[in-house]
PAFIFI-51753 format. One record per residue (C-alpha): residue in one letter; x, y, z negated. Coordinates in steps of 0.25 Angstrom, whole numbers, plus 5000, padded with zeros to 4 digits. Each point is the difference from the previous one (the first is absolute). Layout:
BEGIN
aXYZ/...
END
This chain:
BEGIN
m514453624735/k500750125004/k499650134991/p499550125007/q501050125002/v499750144994/f500850125004/v500050124990/t500450135006/r500550074988/k500649954986/l499049964990/t500049954986/d500349864996/e498649984995/v499450035014/i501049925007/a499749884991/m498650015004/l500349995014/e501149894998/a498949914993/v499449985014/a501150045010/t501450025003/v500350144998/e501050105007/q500150154997/w500750125005/t500750054987/e500550135005/d499450134995/y499650055014/p499149955011/i500449875007/p500650045014/r498949975011/e500849905008/l500349924987/l498650004996/l499649955014/t501049884998/k499549974986/v498649995003/e500249895011/q499949894990/a499250074989/d498649954996/a499750124992/v500750144999/l499950104988/t500150135006/m500250154996/l499450125007/t501450025006/e499849875009/r499250015013/i499249885003/d499650005015/e499949925012/e501549995002/l500249944986/l498849915001/t500449945013/r501349964993/a499449954988/k499449875005/h499749944986/l499550124993/r498749984992/i499950134991/v500650144999/a499950044986/n500250155000/m500450064986/a499250135002/v498650045001/g500250075013/y500249915012/d500350105011/n501349935003/i499349875004/d499349985013/l498749934995/a499549975014/a501349935004/c500049924987/k498649955003/k500449965014/h501149924994/g499149944989/v500950074989/i499350044987/v500350144994/t499950034986/n500250134992/t500150044985/p498850094997/d499550034986/v501349974992/l500650135004/t498850094999/e500250064986/a501550025002/t499850075013/a498950094994/d501050044989/l501050045010/a499050085009/f499550084988/a501550024995/l500350055014/l498850095000/m500450064986/a501550015003/t499750075013/g498950104994/r500850034988/r501450015008/v500649904991/t501249955009/e500250155004/a500150044986/n500949884996/r501050055011/f499950144996/l500449964986/l501249915004/n500550105010/g500250104989/e499050105005/w499250014987/t500550124994/s498850064993/w498549984999/s499050085008/p498549995001/m499949945014/l501349925000/l499749875008/a498550024999/g499249895006/q498549975003/n499049954990/v499749855000/f498950004989/g498650045005/t500450015015/t499449935012/l500749875005/g499749955014/i500349855002/i500149955014/g499849855000/m499249964988/g500549854999/r500449944987/i501250094998/g499150125003/e499049964989/a501149984990/v500550145003/a498650054999/r499949944986/r501350074996/a499550145006/k498749994992/g500950004987/f500650135005/g498650065002/m500250015015/r498950015010/i500249885009/i499549995015/y500449895009/h499949975015/n499949855004/r499349925011/s499049964991/r499450054987/r500649944987/h498850014991/g500749934988/a501150105000/e499050115001/e499349954988/e501249974992/t500850135003/g499050105005/a500750005014/e499250075011/w500149955015/a500450115010/g500350015014/l501550025003/e499950145004/a499250044988/l501049924991/l501250075006/q499350144998/e499649984985/s501149924994/d501250064992/y500749865001/v499849915012/l500549864998/l500149915012/l499849854997/t499649945014/p500649885006/l500850025013/t499149965012/e499850065013/e498850084995/t500950064989/r501350025007/l500450154999/l498750024993/m500550134993/g500550105011/e500050145003/k498550025000/q499849924987/f501150084992/g499450135006/l498749974993/m500749994986/k500150114990/e501350085000/t500149964985/a499749855003/v501049884998/f500149885009/i500449874995/n500349875009/v500149874993/s499449925012/r500949985012/g500950105007/g499449985014/t498750064995/v500650145000/d500650095011/e501250044992/a500350125010/a498750054997/l500149984985/y501450075000/n499450125008/a498850014990/l501050014988/v500950105007/e498950095005/k499349994986/k498849945005/i500049904989/w500850024986/a500849874999/a500149855003/g500349874993/l500549895009/d500349854996/v500049965015/f500550055013/q499949965015/v501449955000/e500549924987/p501050024994/v499850145003/p501250075007/l500650104992/d499950105012/n498549994999/p499650154998/l498949974990/l501149964990/r500650145001/l498850074995/p499950044985/n498549985000/v500149855004/v500149894990/a500649885007/l500149854995/p500549885006/h498749925002/i499949954985/g498550004999/s499949864994/a501450004994/t499949954986/i500749874996/q498749944996/t499250035013/r501149965009/t500249874993/e498549985001/m500050035015/a501149905002/k499349894992/l498750025008/a500750005013/a500749874996/a498749944995/n499450025013/i501149935007/a499949884991/l498649995002/v500050005015/l501249905000/k499249914992/g498850015010/e499250094991/e499450145002/p500850124996/l499650094989/t500050135008/a499949975015/i499950135009/
END
């Protein structure tokens, strides 16, 4: 009996590939950049399963070509790159990789918050550029972190993990979410707030919502206008949740103090993006879950989901 075929859209470890080869014939794109769209469309034509990254768009066009496809295993928590309605129409299971990246992403979110508030990268450039010639009282003075107010927009697993870290810094934690998270409130002392109140009261605003039609461009001119002039905005969600032109204007016009960004509307972010020219912006290349241990676990979970479906069993993390 012919083995099922799996296509992997980026080079993964031998351990992960071995998990897939136990149940299928495996082919992978081994270059360190996204597979070209036309080649992907060709590769999926015979595939029973595809292990994808957030860089691959899974839509009606692809699904129409992929006549044998049974599962798309996305190596990410978010799945805004996948047309779920089209997958349902074609009978294709979609899985993601929640939980395993929660703590690593929370670490990065809090690191970005601290780096932005305390001007860490700006200070590093200042030193390396030979500009540090003397000490002065207000040299590269930033904003307090300990004892300030953190507003979390999107209190999911990652939001709760950030709140636990913020509690250790003596921060007041307020959050906005579609539903109350009573467990997080009890564990961290977090308080639910309306979005406008959160923006007005927070010293740090951390955006952690998934990208949906409801959250697209959630943060715009009005929202930035509600924030304190000393406030810091941090985005570790998806670039599409923020109006980048409005954010740029808010920073230039000093409506807010600084921004830390791990995600952008266009990725990789073009070097001519005006946000990259601002000294009060800390910009990272979408590395929220980028630890060796976490990315390995994400890949293994995606592979496990594929193996289960190809054996006729239920996946671990179906969307």
